C-alpha positions as CSV (number, residue, x, y, z in Angstrom):
1,M,13.5,9.5,18.9
2,S,10.6,7.4,19.6
3,E,9.9,10.0,22.5
4,L,8.4,12.6,19.1
5,F,5.7,10.1,19.0
6,A,4.8,10.0,23.0
7,E,5.0,14.2,22.5
8,M,2.7,14.1,19.9
9,G,-0.1,11.9,22.4
10,I,0.5,8.6,21.0
11,S,0.2,5.9,23.6
12,E,3.1,3.9,25.2
13,P,1.7,0.5,24.2
14,L,1.4,1.7,20.4
15,I,5.0,3.3,20.5
16,S,6.7,0.3,21.5
17,G,4.9,-1.8,19.0
18,L,6.4,0.7,16.4
19,R,9.9,0.0,17.6
20,K,9.4,-3.8,16.7
21,V,9.0,-3.0,13.2
22,G,11.9,-0.3,13.2
23,I,9.5,2.9,13.3
24,T,10.8,5.3,15.7
25,I,10.8,9.0,13.7
26,P,7.2,10.5,12.6
27,T,7.2,11.4,9.0
28,E,6.2,15.1,8.0
29,I,2.3,13.9,7.6
30,Q,2.4,11.8,10.8
31,S,3.7,15.0,12.7
32,R,1.4,17.4,11.6
33,I,-1.7,15.1,11.5
34,I,-1.4,13.3,14.5
35,P,-1.6,16.4,17.1
36,L,-4.7,17.5,15.1
37,V,-6.4,14.4,15.1
38,L,-6.0,13.8,18.8
39,N,-7.4,17.2,19.5
40,G,-10.6,16.6,17.9
41,K,-10.2,18.2,14.6
42,D,-11.5,17.0,11.3
43,V,-8.5,16.9,8.7
44,I,-8.0,16.8,5.2
45,G,-4.4,15.6,4.7
46,Q,-2.6,15.4,1.3
47,S,1.0,13.7,1.1
48,A,2.5,11.2,-1.7
49,T,2.5,7.7,-1.7
50,G,4.7,5.9,0.7
51,T,5.1,9.0,3.1
52,G,3.0,7.5,5.9
53,K,-0.6,8.6,5.7
54,T,-2.0,5.5,6.8
55,L,0.0,5.8,10.3
56,A,-0.9,9.1,10.2
57,Y,-4.5,8.4,11.2
58,L,-4.5,4.9,12.4
59,L,-2.0,5.9,15.3
60,P,-4.3,8.6,16.8
61,L,-7.5,6.5,16.0
62,L,-5.7,3.6,18.2
63,T,-5.2,5.9,20.7
64,K,-8.5,7.4,20.9
65,I,-10.5,3.9,20.8
66,D,-12.0,3.3,24.4
67,T,-11.3,-0.7,24.7
68,T,-13.8,-1.2,27.7
69,K,-16.7,-0.3,25.3
70,R,-17.8,-3.1,22.7
71,E,-19.3,-1.1,20.3
72,V,-18.2,0.0,16.6
73,Q,-16.4,3.2,17.3
74,A,-15.0,4.3,13.8
75,L,-15.4,3.5,10.1
76,V,-12.3,3.4,7.8
77,L,-13.8,3.7,4.3
78,A,-11.8,2.7,1.3
79,P,-12.3,2.9,-2.6
80,T,-11.5,-0.7,-3.7
81,H,-12.0,-4.4,-1.5
82,E,-7.9,-4.6,-1.4
83,L,-7.4,-1.5,0.1
84,A,-9.9,-2.0,2.6
85,I,-8.1,-5.7,3.5
86,Q,-4.7,-4.3,3.8
87,I,-5.7,-1.5,6.1
88,Y,-7.9,-4.1,8.1
89,R,-4.4,-6.1,8.4
90,Q,-2.4,-2.8,9.4
91,V,-5.1,-2.7,12.2
92,E,-4.5,-5.9,13.3
93,M,-0.9,-5.7,13.0
94,L,-0.9,-2.5,14.8
95,A,-2.9,-3.9,17.8
96,K,-0.8,-7.3,18.3
97,N,2.4,-5.4,18.1
98,A,1.4,-3.0,20.8
99,S,-0.6,-6.1,22.8
100,I,-3.8,-3.7,23.0
101,L,-7.4,-4.8,22.9
102,V,-8.7,-3.0,19.6
103,T,-10.9,-4.9,17.8
104,A,-11.6,-5.0,13.6
105,A,-13.7,-6.2,10.9
106,P,-13.3,-6.1,7.1
107,I,-16.7,-5.3,5.6
108,I,-16.6,-5.2,2.0
109,G,-19.0,-6.3,-0.8
110,A,-19.2,-9.3,-3.3
111,V,-18.7,-11.2,0.1
112,N,-21.3,-13.3,2.1
113,I,-23.5,-10.6,4.0
114,T,-24.9,-13.1,6.5
115,R,-21.3,-14.3,7.6
116,Q,-20.4,-10.3,7.9
117,I,-23.4,-9.8,10.0
118,D,-22.3,-12.6,12.5
119,S,-18.4,-10.6,12.8
120,L,-20.7,-7.6,13.9
121,K,-21.9,-9.4,16.9
122,E,-18.8,-9.3,18.1
123,R,-18.9,-5.9,18.2
124,P,-15.7,-4.7,16.8
125,H,-14.2,-1.0,17.3
126,I,-13.3,-0.4,14.0
127,I,-15.2,-1.6,10.6
128,V,-12.8,-1.2,7.7
129,G,-14.5,-1.6,4.0
130,S,-16.2,-0.4,1.2
131,S,-19.0,2.5,1.2
132,G,-21.6,0.2,-0.2
133,R,-21.7,-2.9,2.1
134,I,-21.1,-0.9,5.4
135,L,-24.4,1.7,3.9
136,E,-26.6,-1.3,3.3
137,L,-25.4,-3.1,6.9
138,L,-26.2,0.4,8.4
139,Q,-29.5,0.5,6.5
140,K,-30.5,-2.9,8.0
141,R,-29.6,-1.5,11.6
142,K,-26.8,-3.8,11.9
143,I,-24.2,-1.2,12.4
144,N,-25.2,1.2,15.3
145,A,-24.3,4.6,13.9
146,Q,-25.2,6.1,16.9
147,T,-21.6,5.1,18.6
148,I,-19.4,5.9,15.5
149,K,-17.4,8.5,16.7
150,T,-14.5,8.9,14.3
151,I,-14.8,8.2,9.9
152,I,-12.0,7.9,8.0
153,L,-11.8,8.1,4.0
154,D,-8.6,7.1,2.6
155,E,-8.4,7.6,-1.2
156,V,-10.3,10.4,-0.7
157,D,-10.2,11.3,-4.3
158,R,-11.8,8.8,-5.5
159,L,-14.5,8.0,-2.6
160,V,-15.9,11.5,-3.6
161,D,-15.8,11.1,-7.5
162,D,-19.2,10.7,-9.1
163,K,-19.4,7.1,-8.9
164,N,-19.0,6.7,-5.3
165,W,-19.9,10.3,-3.7
166,D,-23.8,9.7,-3.0
167,T,-22.7,6.3,-1.5
168,V,-20.1,8.0,0.8
169,K,-22.4,10.9,1.5
170,A,-25.1,8.6,2.7
171,V,-22.5,6.8,5.4
172,V,-21.3,9.9,7.1
173,K,-24.9,11.8,6.9
174,A,-26.2,8.5,8.8
175,T,-23.7,9.3,11.8
176,M,-24.0,11.8,14.6
177,K,-22.9,15.4,13.5
178,D,-20.0,15.3,16.0
179,R,-17.9,12.6,14.5
180,Q,-14.8,13.6,13.9
181,L,-13.9,13.1,9.8
182,M,-10.7,12.4,8.4
183,S,-9.8,12.8,4.5
184,F,-7.1,11.3,2.8
185,S,-4.9,11.1,-0.3
186,A,-1.8,11.1,-2.3
187,T,-3.6,14.2,-4.6
188,I,-6.4,16.2,-3.6
189,T,-8.1,18.4,-6.4
190,T,-10.2,21.3,-5.6
191,A,-13.6,19.5,-6.9
192,T,-12.7,16.5,-3.7
193,L,-12.1,19.7,-1.6
194,D,-15.5,20.9,-2.0
195,R,-17.1,17.8,-1.7
196,V,-15.6,17.4,1.4
197,K,-16.9,20.5,3.1
198,Q,-19.9,19.4,2.0
199,L,-19.4,17.0,4.9
200,T,-17.4,19.2,7.8
201,A,-17.8,22.6,8.3
202,A,-14.1,23.5,9.1
203,P,-11.8,21.0,8.4
204,E,-7.7,21.8,9.0
205,V,-6.0,21.1,5.8
206,V,-2.6,19.6,5.7
207,I,-0.7,19.4,2.7
208,V,2.8,18.2,2.8
209,E,4.9,19.3,-0.5
210,G,7.6,16.8,-1.8
211,Q,7.9,12.7,-1.9
212,A,9.1,10.0,0.2
213,E,12.9,9.7,0.2
214,V,14.9,7.8,-2.8
215,P,16.7,5.4,-0.7
216,A,20.7,5.7,-1.7
217,D,21.3,2.1,-1.8
218,I,19.4,0.8,-4.5
219,S,20.5,0.4,-7.9
220,H,17.6,1.3,-10.8
221,L,17.8,-0.6,-14.0
222,Y,15.8,-1.2,-17.3
223,I,15.6,-3.8,-19.8
224,L,13.5,-3.5,-23.1
225,A,11.4,-6.2,-24.1
226,E,8.5,-7.5,-26.3
227,Q,5.4,-8.2,-23.7
228,R,5.0,-11.9,-24.8
229,D,9.1,-12.1,-23.4
230,K,9.0,-10.5,-20.4
231,I,8.6,-13.8,-18.8
232,E,11.4,-15.3,-20.5
233,V,13.3,-12.4,-20.0
234,L,12.8,-12.6,-16.1
235,R,14.2,-16.4,-15.9
236,K,17.3,-15.3,-17.7
237,L,17.5,-12.4,-14.9
238,I,16.8,-14.8,-12.2
239,V,19.9,-17.3,-13.2
240,N,22.0,-14.6,-14.1
241,L,21.5,-12.6,-10.9
242,K,21.6,-15.7,-8.7
243,V,18.3,-14.3,-7.1
244,S,17.1,-15.8,-3.8
245,R,14.5,-13.7,-2.9
246,G,12.7,-11.3,-5.3
247,L,9.6,-9.2,-5.2
248,V,7.6,-9.2,-8.5
249,F,5.4,-6.2,-9.4
250,I,2.2,-6.2,-11.3
251,N,-0.6,-3.5,-11.5
252,K,-3.6,-5.4,-11.7
253,S,-4.6,-8.0,-8.6
254,E,-6.6,-10.2,-10.7
255,A,-3.3,-10.8,-12.8
256,V,-1.7,-12.5,-9.8
257,E,-2.5,-15.7,-10.4
258,I,-2.0,-16.2,-14.1
259,T,1.5,-14.4,-13.4
260,V,1.9,-16.8,-11.1
261,A,1.3,-19.8,-12.7
262,K,3.3,-18.5,-15.7
263,L,6.5,-17.9,-13.8
264,N,6.0,-21.6,-12.3
265,Y,5.4,-22.9,-15.8
266,H,8.8,-21.6,-16.5
267,G,10.6,-23.1,-14.1
268,L,10.5,-20.2,-11.6
269,N,9.5,-20.8,-8.0
270,A,6.8,-18.2,-7.3
271,A,4.0,-17.6,-4.9
272,G,1.4,-14.5,-5.2
273,I,-0.7,-12.4,-2.9
274,H,-3.4,-9.9,-3.9
275,G,-6.2,-8.0,-1.7
276,S,-9.0,-10.8,-1.5
277,S,-6.4,-13.8,-0.8
278,A,-7.6,-15.7,2.3
279,Q,-5.8,-15.1,5.4
280,A,-4.5,-18.7,5.0
281,D,-3.1,-18.3,1.6
282,R,-1.7,-15.0,2.1
283,K,0.4,-16.3,5.4
284,K,1.5,-19.3,3.6
285,A,2.8,-17.5,0.7
286,M,4.5,-15.1,2.8
287,D,5.8,-18.0,4.7
288,D,7.3,-19.2,1.9
289,F,9.1,-16.5,0.5
290,R,10.6,-15.4,3.8
291,S,12.2,-19.2,4.4
292,G,13.3,-19.5,1.0
293,K,10.7,-21.9,-0.6
294,V,9.8,-19.9,-3.3
295,K,12.1,-16.9,-4.8
296,L,9.6,-15.1,-6.2
297,L,6.5,-13.3,-4.6
298,V,4.1,-11.5,-7.1
299,A,2.1,-9.1,-5.5
300,S,0.0,-5.6,-6.8
301,D,0.6,-2.6,-5.6
302,L,-1.9,-2.6,-3.1
303,A,-1.6,-6.6,-2.0
304,A,1.6,-5.5,-0.9
305,R,1.0,-2.3,1.4
306,G,2.4,-3.0,4.6
307,L,4.9,-5.7,3.4
308,D,7.9,-5.3,5.3
309,I,10.5,-8.5,4.4
310,P,14.1,-8.1,5.5
311,D,16.6,-9.5,2.5
312,V,15.0,-8.5,-0.7
313,E,17.5,-8.6,-3.0
314,F,15.3,-7.5,-6.0
315,V,12.3,-5.7,-7.1
316,F,11.1,-6.3,-10.6
317,N,8.7,-4.7,-12.1
318,L,7.2,-6.9,-15.0
319,E,4.6,-4.0,-15.2
320,M,5.6,-0.3,-15.3
321,P,3.0,1.7,-12.8
322,E,1.8,5.0,-14.0
323,E,3.5,7.1,-11.4
324,A,6.7,7.7,-10.1
325,Q,5.6,7.6,-6.3
326,V,4.2,4.1,-6.9
327,Y,7.8,3.3,-8.9
328,L,9.6,4.8,-5.9
329,H,7.2,2.6,-3.3
330,R,7.8,-0.4,-4.9
331,A,11.7,0.2,-5.1
332,G,12.0,0.9,-1.6
333,R,11.0,-3.0,-0.8
334,T,14.9,-3.6,-1.2
335,G,18.0,-2.2,0.0
336,R,16.4,-2.1,4.2
337,A,18.6,-2.0,7.0
338,G,21.6,-0.6,5.5
339,K,21.8,-3.5,2.3
340,S,21.7,-2.6,-0.7
341,G,19.6,-3.8,-3.6
342,S,18.2,-3.4,-7.2
343,A,15.3,-2.3,-8.6
344,I,14.9,-4.0,-12.1
345,S,12.1,-3.0,-14.7
346,I,11.5,-5.0,-17.6
347,V,9.5,-2.7,-20.5
348,T,8.0,-2.4,-23.5
349,R,8.8,0.1,-25.8
350,K,6.0,2.1,-25.2
351,E,6.5,2.0,-21.1
352,S,10.0,3.4,-22.0
353,E,8.1,6.4,-22.1
354,L,7.9,6.4,-18.5
355,I,11.4,6.0,-17.5
356,N,12.5,9.7,-18.5
357,R,9.7,11.2,-16.5
358,F,10.3,9.0,-13.5
359,E,14.1,10.3,-13.5
360,K,13.3,13.7,-13.6
361,E,10.3,13.7,-10.9
362,L,11.9,11.7,-8.9
363,K,16.0,12.8,-9.6
364,I,17.5,9.4,-10.3
365,S,19.1,7.7,-12.9
366,I,17.5,4.5,-14.0
367,E,20.1,2.6,-16.3
368,A,19.6,0.8,-19.6
369,K,20.8,-2.4,-19.5
370,F,20.6,-5.3,-22.0
371,L,20.4,-9.5,-22.4
372,A,22.9,-10.9,-24.5
373,R,24.4,-14.3,-24.1
374,G,22.2,-14.7,-21.0
375,K,24.4,-11.8,-19.6
376,I,23.3,-8.2,-18.6
377,M,25.4,-5.6,-20.4
378,D,25.3,-2.1,-20.8
379,S,24.6,-0.3,-24.0
380,A,28.4,0.4,-24.7
381,S,28.8,-3.4,-24.4
382,H,25.6,-4.1,-26.2
383,M,26.7,-1.8,-29.4
384,K,30.4,-3.7,-29.4
385,L,28.6,-6.9,-29.5
386,S,26.4,-6.0,-32.3
387,K,29.1,-4.6,-34.3
388,R,30.9,-8.0,-34.0
389,S,28.2,-9.9,-34.8
390,V,27.8,-8.0,-38.0
391,K,31.1,-8.3,-39.2
392,K,30.4,-11.9,-38.8
């Protein structure tokens, strides 16, 4: 079915690269966005998390890059350093799998600017980064605004909020008027639309309703626990379920290393990745996880973007996400390639309020389980055990 990508105009090397990671059929957002982009239209795209928005803009972008020219041809702006690094790595992965000579550079704040200026001397085709640092380098004339033909705003709702708007607007205004502008987010409000339309005269607005599909082979469970007991509950689950490969999700990237240290202290062999991980550290963590040297990989949602690890048996939510689509994206890391998997959430009573909402929004059942005498039990078994204990 990969001819569907070809019919839209995606280059054969990129299609071949997609096959290597098992992607042969475009998602709805990709089917609707890619032809517009290749026809030079400015676009605003809204689609749920996990529906393929990143590829919706990267595939036509990489198809359009002129590799015979050594110059910056595109900017991808992201609201966080983590997301910028993940998009940059996605570009690298696509280029490598497709064996095309498209180059990219991450340009984010809180990094030595001299080294970034040095990397720009290599004249990458695509710059991915934060608007503040990119604007600074544009003003220093280290980035040539005249060669930029495409600007992409990822998570545009955050990029055009009051905190970021002036900087993003300045970056866009610094480039030529005939450049192409693409904006994407899972949610686009009227206020966001109004601001984007200040940057582009007649954008094509594409809104894909609905959500990513819920994989059928995943069981969803949750266990109540006090916050201070979560690591111990996870330890018991690892032992009880004989876990050999599990992903552990937390909400904040800055807590990844602390969580890994706690898990290792409690005898759980873990490694972690976060958006600012050095490439060598990330590679070692991933290699150790894939080889089985470590059982658990701790990640935030942004750090896990683009991960495709086979044979992940379990996804553990050590902290619950706020949005159902983020929960779904996490759960989808297991149960791949026709195999079954489990998403297990360890939640406080306050966090458990999210369970009912996620069940309704995703139309799934998340079963309540209990740990008793080191074993996982359902609610009925737990009640019987509790009554026996009271009688004694």
